[in-house]
C-alpha positions as CSV (number, residue, x, y, z in Angstrom):
1,M,6.1,-5.7,19.5
2,T,4.2,-3.4,17.2
3,I,5.9,-1.0,14.8
4,W,3.0,1.4,14.6
5,R,3.3,4.8,16.2
6,Q,-0.4,5.2,16.7
7,T,-2.7,3.1,18.8
8,N,-6.3,2.3,18.1
9,I,-5.8,2.5,14.3
10,D,-9.2,2.7,12.6
11,L,-8.8,1.0,9.2
12,D,-12.3,2.0,8.0
13,K,-11.5,5.7,8.7
14,I,-8.2,5.5,6.8
15,T,-10.0,3.7,3.9
16,A,-12.6,6.4,3.9
17,A,-9.9,9.1,3.6
18,Q,-8.8,7.5,0.3
19,E,-12.0,8.6,-1.4
20,G,-11.3,10.6,-4.5
21,T,-7.7,9.4,-4.6
22,M,-6.1,6.7,-6.7
23,G,-6.8,4.1,-3.9
24,G,-10.4,5.1,-3.7
25,I,-11.0,5.1,-7.4
26,L,-9.5,1.6,-7.6
27,G,-11.6,0.3,-4.7
28,I,-8.7,-0.4,-2.4
29,T,-9.8,-1.0,1.2
30,L,-7.7,-1.8,4.3
31,V,-8.6,-5.1,5.7
32,S,-6.2,-6.0,8.5
33,I,-3.2,-4.8,10.6
34,G,-0.8,-6.9,12.5
35,D,2.2,-6.0,14.7
36,D,4.3,-5.3,11.6
37,T,2.1,-5.8,8.6
38,L,-0.8,-3.9,6.9
39,T,-3.0,-5.6,4.4
40,A,-5.3,-4.0,1.7
41,R,-7.7,-5.6,-0.7
42,M,-8.4,-4.5,-4.3
43,P,-11.0,-5.8,-6.7
44,V,-10.0,-7.2,-10.0
45,D,-12.7,-5.6,-12.2
46,H,-13.2,-3.1,-15.0
47,R,-11.1,-0.5,-13.1
48,T,-8.1,-2.7,-12.7
49,L,-8.0,-5.0,-15.8
50,Q,-5.9,-4.5,-18.9
51,P,-7.4,-5.1,-22.4
52,H,-6.5,-8.8,-22.3
53,G,-8.7,-9.4,-19.3
54,R,-5.9,-9.7,-16.8
55,L,-5.0,-7.6,-13.8
56,H,-3.1,-4.6,-15.0
57,G,0.5,-4.3,-13.7
58,G,-0.1,-0.7,-13.0
59,A,-3.0,-1.5,-10.8
60,S,-0.8,-3.9,-8.8
61,V,1.8,-1.1,-8.4
62,A,-1.0,1.3,-7.3
63,L,-2.1,-1.2,-4.7
64,A,1.5,-1.7,-3.5
65,E,2.2,2.0,-3.3
66,T,-1.1,2.7,-1.6
67,V,-0.7,0.2,1.2
68,G,3.0,0.9,1.5
69,S,2.4,4.6,1.8
70,I,-0.3,4.2,4.4
71,A,2.0,1.8,6.4
72,A,5.0,4.1,6.1
73,N,3.0,7.0,7.6
74,L,1.5,4.9,10.4
75,V,5.0,4.5,11.8
76,L,5.7,8.2,11.8
77,D,4.6,11.1,14.0
78,S,2.5,13.0,11.5
79,N,3.1,16.3,13.3
80,E,6.8,15.9,12.6
81,S,7.3,13.7,9.5
82,V,5.6,12.4,6.4
83,G,6.6,9.5,4.2
84,V,6.5,10.0,0.4
85,G,7.3,7.5,-2.3
86,L,10.8,7.6,-3.6
87,E,11.0,4.5,-5.8
88,I,8.9,1.4,-6.5
89,N,9.5,-1.8,-8.5
90,A,7.3,-4.8,-9.1
91,N,7.7,-8.3,-10.4
92,H,4.5,-9.6,-11.8
93,V,4.3,-13.4,-11.2
94,R,0.8,-14.7,-11.9
95,P,-2.2,-13.4,-13.8
96,V,-5.5,-12.7,-12.1
97,K,-8.8,-12.3,-14.1
98,E,-11.4,-11.8,-11.4
99,G,-12.1,-11.6,-7.7
100,F,-9.8,-9.7,-5.3
101,V,-6.1,-9.4,-4.7
102,F,-4.5,-8.6,-1.3
103,G,-1.4,-6.5,-0.8
104,T,0.5,-6.9,2.5
105,A,3.2,-4.4,3.4
106,K,6.0,-5.3,5.7
107,A,8.8,-3.0,6.7
108,E,12.4,-4.1,5.8
109,A,14.1,-1.0,7.2
110,L,12.7,2.0,9.1
111,G,15.4,4.6,9.1
112,R,15.3,8.3,10.1
113,T,15.2,9.5,6.5
114,T,14.4,6.4,4.5
115,Q,12.1,3.4,4.8
116,I,12.0,0.3,2.7
117,W,8.9,-1.9,2.4
118,T,8.1,-5.2,0.7
119,I,4.6,-5.6,-0.5
120,R,3.4,-9.1,-1.4
121,I,0.3,-9.2,-3.6
122,T,-1.6,-12.5,-3.5
123,D,-4.8,-13.8,-5.0
124,E,-7.8,-15.2,-3.0
125,E,-6.0,-18.6,-2.8
126,D,-2.9,-16.9,-1.3
127,R,-0.8,-17.5,-4.5
128,L,1.8,-14.9,-5.2
129,V,0.7,-12.4,-7.9
130,C,3.3,-9.6,-7.6
131,L,6.2,-8.8,-5.4
132,S,7.0,-5.2,-4.9
133,R,9.8,-3.2,-3.2
134,F,8.9,0.3,-2.1
135,T,11.3,3.0,-0.9
136,V,10.0,5.9,1.1
137,A,11.6,9.2,1.8
138,V,10.8,10.7,5.3
139,I,10.5,14.4,5.0
140,P,9.5,17.2,7.5
141,A,5.7,17.5,7.7
142,K,5.9,21.2,6.9
143,R,7.4,20.3,3.4
144,A,4.4,18.1,2.6
145,L,1.8,20.8,3.0
146,P,-0.2,21.6,-0.1
147,V,0.7,24.7,-2.0
């Protein structure tokens, strides 16, 4: 059984909407959706490396929050509620120097006012790179409107 509120989710359209945002600048693209998971890909390149030539921990957190935020909002009715980041943590397990990493978001709890997501970031060989926990506050859509 799917957790997604919407049907016919267009990953390319959602990815295109990230243009000009952190996700777009870092080259994050949505690559797959399952019944209860959403996966995004991010390049390990000049935008995402730290000075020692390894994937920057902040880039991993940006990937986790991007895919987690998109997933959080796909389970909500956007006319009523919006999910916004409340807290995120990350354990960096393995360095990556090139290629791509993949962040897969899976819901742990989908409450009325709070959601909790786990995001597993893996390398191209499916080895764990980072494990992140992301808490989302569910707020009324009218509170999320730009000023």
